[in-house]
BADREN-240847 format. One record per residue (C-alpha): residue number from 1; residue in one letter; x, y, z. Coordinates in steps of 0.001 Angstrom, whole numbers. Example, Ala and Ser with C-alpha at 12.3 -4.5 7.8 and 13.67 -1.06 7.14 Angstrom:
residues 2
NODE  pator  migu     east    north       up
NODE      1     A    12300    -4500     7800
NODE      2     S    13670    -1060     7140
end
This chain:
residues 97
NODE  pator  migu     east    north       up
NODE      1     I   -62029   -91472    44252
NODE      2     P   -65044   -89133    44143
NODE      3     K   -68697   -90215    44282
NODE      4     E   -69686   -88428    41069
NODE      5     I   -68275   -88070    37563
NODE      6     I   -65661   -85349    37324
NODE      7     I   -64859   -83961    33897
NODE      8     A   -62092   -81413    33657
NODE      9     Q   -61973   -78682    31008
NODE     10     N   -60294   -80015    27904
NODE     11     Y   -56772   -78754    27279
NODE     12     P   -55635   -76863    25444
NODE     13     N   -58770   -74787    24889
NODE     14     P   -59043   -73192    22370
NODE     15     F   -57222   -75946    20483
NODE     16     N   -55741   -76742    17081
NODE     17     P   -55487   -79445    15902
NODE     18     S   -56042   -81723    18927
NODE     19     T   -57177   -81587    22539
NODE     20     V   -57288   -83898    25562
NODE     21     I   -60408   -84524    27658
NODE     22     R   -59800   -85707    31224
NODE     23     F   -62482   -87359    33330
NODE     24     T   -62800   -89405    36507
NODE     25     I   -65224   -92271    37072
NODE     26     P   -66178   -92769    40738
NODE     27     Q   -66109   -96130    42504
NODE     28     N   -69915   -96349    42660
NODE     29     L   -70045   -96208    38825
NODE     30     S   -67132   -98591    38221
NODE     31     N   -67702  -101003    35316
NODE     32     S   -70696   -98976    34055
NODE     33     P   -71158   -98417    30309
NODE     34     T   -69168   -95259    29502
NODE     35     K   -69649   -93176    26380
NODE     36     L   -67731   -90033    25332
NODE     37     T   -69205   -88233    22327
NODE     38     I   -68357   -84980    20507
NODE     39     Y   -71248   -82814    19241
NODE     40     N   -71358   -79682    17097
NODE     41     I   -73256   -76530    18052
NODE     42     Q   -76374   -77893    16271
NODE     43     G   -76356   -80938    18558
NODE     44     E   -75295   -83347    15807
NODE     45     V   -72879   -86156    16641
NODE     46     V   -69417   -85397    15259
NODE     47     K   -67531   -88381    16665
NODE     48     E   -67856   -91045    19330
NODE     49     L   -64502   -91241    21116
NODE     50     L   -65307   -93923    23654
NODE     51     N   -67983   -96570    24184
NODE     52     E   -67011   -99269    26684
NODE     53     K   -67201  -100299    30325
NODE     54     L   -64498   -98627    32426
NODE     55     Q   -63321   -99210    35973
NODE     56     A   -63219   -96390    38532
NODE     57     G   -60295   -94059    37914
NODE     58     T   -59068   -91085    35895
NODE     59     Y   -58836   -91240    32105
NODE     60     L   -57431   -89048    29329
NODE     61     T   -58971   -89173    25846
NODE     62     K   -57535   -87296    22866
NODE     63     W   -59639   -85810    20059
NODE     64     N   -57778   -84943    16869
NODE     65     G   -60475   -82577    15551
NODE     66     D   -61818   -85121    13079
NODE     67     N   -65310   -86462    12503
NODE     68     Q   -66517   -90065    12425
NODE     69     F   -65329   -90334     8800
NODE     70     G   -61791   -89117     9590
NODE     71     K   -62309   -85691     7988
NODE     72     M   -61111   -82608     9878
NODE     73     V   -63961   -80456    11188
NODE     74     S   -64161   -76683    10808
NODE     75     S   -63407   -74055    13440
NODE     76     G   -66135   -73505    15996
NODE     77     I   -67683   -74471    19304
NODE     78     Y   -68022   -78178    20093
NODE     79     F   -69382   -80047    23097
NODE     80     Y   -68103   -83222    24685
NODE     81     K   -70576   -85360    26609
NODE     82     I   -69609   -88190    28894
NODE     83     K   -72291   -90609    29998
NODE     84     V   -71476   -93164    32692
NODE     85     G   -74444   -95396    33421
NODE     86     E   -77344   -92940    33748
NODE     87     H   -75132   -89979    34735
NODE     88     T   -74204   -87339    32148
NODE     89     V   -71752   -84431    32199
NODE     90     V   -71169   -81947    29339
NODE     91     G   -68276   -79594    28555
NODE     92     K   -67658   -76962    25875
NODE     93     M   -64542   -76492    23734
NODE     94     N   -63405   -74234    20917
NODE     95     L   -61524   -75360    17799
NODE     96     V   -59634   -72463    16196
NODE     97     K   -57804   -72940    12898
end
């Protein structure tokens, strides 16, 4: 297991209607608060996909292209941010309808 957070490019990308985000939490960050959030291009929170303590390992999280109210979002660029403890990694994805 690596010593830093690894976040792979979401797949598929571009996507419609859903995509999977894969990330790895290293042993030194095991059991740290972990948060995975989707943002729009304006930096506004679209949806929080994950907010819990996770053990070291590799995880897959699916986003169905919906917002926090369950409504489908429009086509465009979105960002996914994973924060594990005080460590943050960001990725970019494209929803095409």
